[in-house]
C-alpha positions in Angstrom: 46.8 -1.1 50.5 46.3 1.9 52.7 42.9 3.2 53.7 43.7 6.5 52.1 44.4 4.9 48.7 41.3 2.8 48.9 39.2 5.8 49.8 40.6 7.8 46.9 39.8 5.0 44.4 36.3 4.7 45.7 35.8 8.5 45.3 37.3 8.4 41.8 35.1 5.4 40.8 32.0 7.1 42.1 32.8 10.3 40.2 33.4 8.3 36.9 30.1 6.5 37.2 28.3 9.6 37.9 29.9 11.5 35.0 29.1 8.6 32.6 25.4 8.6 33.7 25.3 12.3 33.2 26.6 12.0 29.7 24.3 9.1 28.8 21.2 10.9 30.2 22.2 14.1 28.3 22.5 12.1 25.0 19.1 10.5 25.7 17.4 13.8 26.1 19.2 16.2 23.8 20.8 13.9 21.1 19.5 13.4 17.6 16.4 11.2 17.3 15.5 9.4 14.1 12.1 10.7 12.9 9.4 8.1 13.2 8.8 8.2 9.4 12.3 6.9 8.8 11.5 3.7 10.7 8.6 3.0 8.4 9.0 0.6 5.4 8.5 1.7 1.8 5.1 0.0 1.8 4.0 1.7 4.9 5.0 5.1 3.6 3.1 4.5 0.3 -0.1 3.5 2.2 0.3 6.4 4.6 0.4 9.0 1.8 -2.4 7.2 -0.1 -4.8 8.1 2.7 -4.0 11.8 2.2 -5.7 11.5 -1.2 -8.9 10.0 0.3 -11.9 11.9 -1.1 -9.9 13.6 -3.9 -11.4 13.7 -7.3 -8.6 15.7 -9.0 -5.2 14.0 -8.8 -3.3 17.1 -10.1 -1.2 17.0 -6.9 0.4 13.8 -8.2 1.4 15.3 -11.5 -0.4 16.6 -14.6 0.3 13.5 -16.6 -1.9 11.2 -14.5 -5.5 10.8 -15.3 -8.3 10.9 -12.8 -9.0 7.2 -12.8 -8.0 4.0 -11.0 -4.7 3.6 -12.9 -3.9 7.3 -12.6 -4.4 7.1 -8.8 -2.0 4.2 -8.3 0.7 5.1 -10.9 0.6 8.8 -9.8 0.9 7.8 -6.1 3.9 5.6 -6.8 5.5 8.3 -9.0 5.0 10.9 -6.3 6.6 8.7 -3.7 9.6 8.2 -6.0 8.7 5.0 -7.8 8.2 6.0 -11.5 6.7 2.9 -13.2 7.7 2.3 -16.8 5.6 -0.1 -18.7 6.3 -2.2 -21.8 3.8 -1.6 -24.5 1.6 -4.5 -25.8 0.1 -4.5 -29.2 -3.6 -3.4 -29.3 -3.7 -2.8 -25.5 -4.8 0.8 -24.9 -6.1 0.6 -21.3 -3.4 1.4 -18.7 -5.0 -1.0 -16.1 -4.7 -4.0 -18.4 -1.3 -2.9 -19.6 -0.1 -2.8 -16.0 -1.6 -6.2 -15.3 0.2 -7.7 -18.4 3.5 -6.2 -17.3 3.2 -7.7 -13.8 2.1 -11.1 -15.2 5.0 -11.2 -17.6 7.4 -10.4 -14.7 5.9 -13.3 -12.6 4.5 -10.9 -10.0 0.9 -11.8 -10.1 -0.5 -13.9 -7.3 -3.7 -15.0 -5.5 -4.1 -15.2 -1.7 -6.3 -13.9 1.0 -3.4 -12.2 2.7 -1.8 -9.7 0.2 1.0 -7.3 1.1 0.1 -3.7 1.7 0.9 -1.4 -1.2 0.3 -4.2 -3.7 -2.4 -3.8 -6.2 -5.7 -5.7 -6.7 -7.0 -6.3 -10.2 -10.7 -6.7 -11.0 -12.5 -8.0 -14.1 -15.6 -7.0 -15.9 -16.3 -3.7 -14.2 -17.3 -2.1 -17.5 -19.8 -3.2 -20.1 -18.8 -5.8 -22.8 -15.3 -6.3 -21.3 -14.6 -9.5 -19.3 -10.9 -8.7 -19.0 -9.0 -6.8 -16.3 -10.7 -3.4 -16.1 -10.1 -2.0 -12.6 -7.5 -1.8 -9.9 -7.1 -0.8 -6.3 -4.3 -0.4 -3.7 -4.1 -2.8 -0.7 -3.9 -0.8 2.5 -4.7 -3.4 5.2 -6.6 -6.4 6.4 -9.1 -6.9 9.2 -9.2 -9.9 11.6 -12.3 -11.3 9.8 -10.3 -11.6 6.6 -11.7 -8.5 4.9 -9.1 -6.8 2.8 -9.0 -3.0 2.9 -8.2 -1.0 -0.2 -8.3 2.4 -1.7 -9.3 3.0 -5.3 -10.5 5.7 -7.7 -14.2 5.3 -8.4 -17.2 7.4 -9.2 -16.6 9.4 -6.0 -12.9 9.9 -6.5 -10.4 8.2 -4.2 -12.5 6.1 -1.7 -12.3 3.0 0.5 -13.1 -0.4 -0.8 -13.6 -3.6 1.2 -13.3 -7.2 -0.1 -13.5 -10.6 1.5 -12.2 -13.3 -0.7 -13.3 -16.0 1.7 -16.9 -14.8 1.3 -16.9 -13.1 -2.1 -20.7 -13.1 -2.6 -21.6 -11.7 0.9 -22.2 -8.0 1.1 -22.9 -7.9 4.8 -22.7 -10.5 7.5 -25.2 -11.3 10.3 -23.6 -8.7 12.6 -24.1 -5.9 10.1 -20.4 -5.8 9.1 -19.8 -5.1 5.4 -17.5 -7.7 3.9 -17.7 -6.7 0.2 -18.4 -3.3 -1.2 -20.3 -2.9 -4.4 -18.0 -2.2 -7.4 -21.0 -1.8 -9.7 -24.5 -0.4 -9.2 -25.8 -2.3 -12.2 -24.1 -5.5 -13.4 -21.9 -4.9 -16.4 -21.5 -8.6 -17.2 -20.2 -11.8 -15.4 -23.7 -13.0 -14.8 -24.9 -10.2 -12.6 -21.9 -10.0 -10.3 -21.4 -6.7 -8.6 -19.4 -7.2 -5.3 -15.7 -6.6 -5.0 -15.0 -10.2 -4.0 -17.0 -11.5 -7.0 -15.1 -9.4 -9.5 -11.7 -9.8 -8.0 -9.1 -11.4 -10.3 -5.6 -11.3 -8.7 -3.0 -9.2 -6.8 0.2 -7.8 -8.2 3.5 -6.6 -6.6 4.0 -3.2 -8.2 6.9 -2.2 -5.8 8.9 -5.3 -6.7 8.2 -4.6 -10.4 9.7 -1.2 -10.0 12.8 -2.6 -8.3 13.4 -5.2 -11.1 12.9 -2.8 -13.9 15.1 -0.2 -12.3 18.0 -2.7 -11.8 17.9 -3.6 -15.5 19.0 0.0 -16.4 
């Protein structure tokens, strides 16, 4: 092969590589980038929006059909995010929180663990006088390294944060001053004076999976 041909091929190769690098760098800087929100899971998006409701007393932004209470907060949140929950009626059950619990239990989506999934719901018992059944619910939004589960719920102050440590259900604050369990009740309603979230906790439920199953049946 002549020097001239070899030199020509080297020049052509150098030009091709340079052109390819130019194209790739151009795509990297000016091409379409997937928004960060599209990378997030369904559960992460639900939790992210739930924090926008923190401090709200009026849930009208979620829809006029949702009441300003614990069930209205969670069902309204899911509906707003595109997951309209349809519940099967149970005779003599008038409270939405208990009705939701029964639907999840019937679907086999109730569980107990100290590591729940975010966007699942936590059910509590005996948070109202003369009712030892399921009476309150909260949304799981995270977990701390010490095992404390972080939640949002609708209480007397509207949408607020709620902490619960299942490993130490009767401990309000540890020796370091860290709160492990928030008070769900100021005055015991029943259950032998229990007032902390960990003491009144009953179970978790997978509401997102319930939506998927009921939607597939249609």
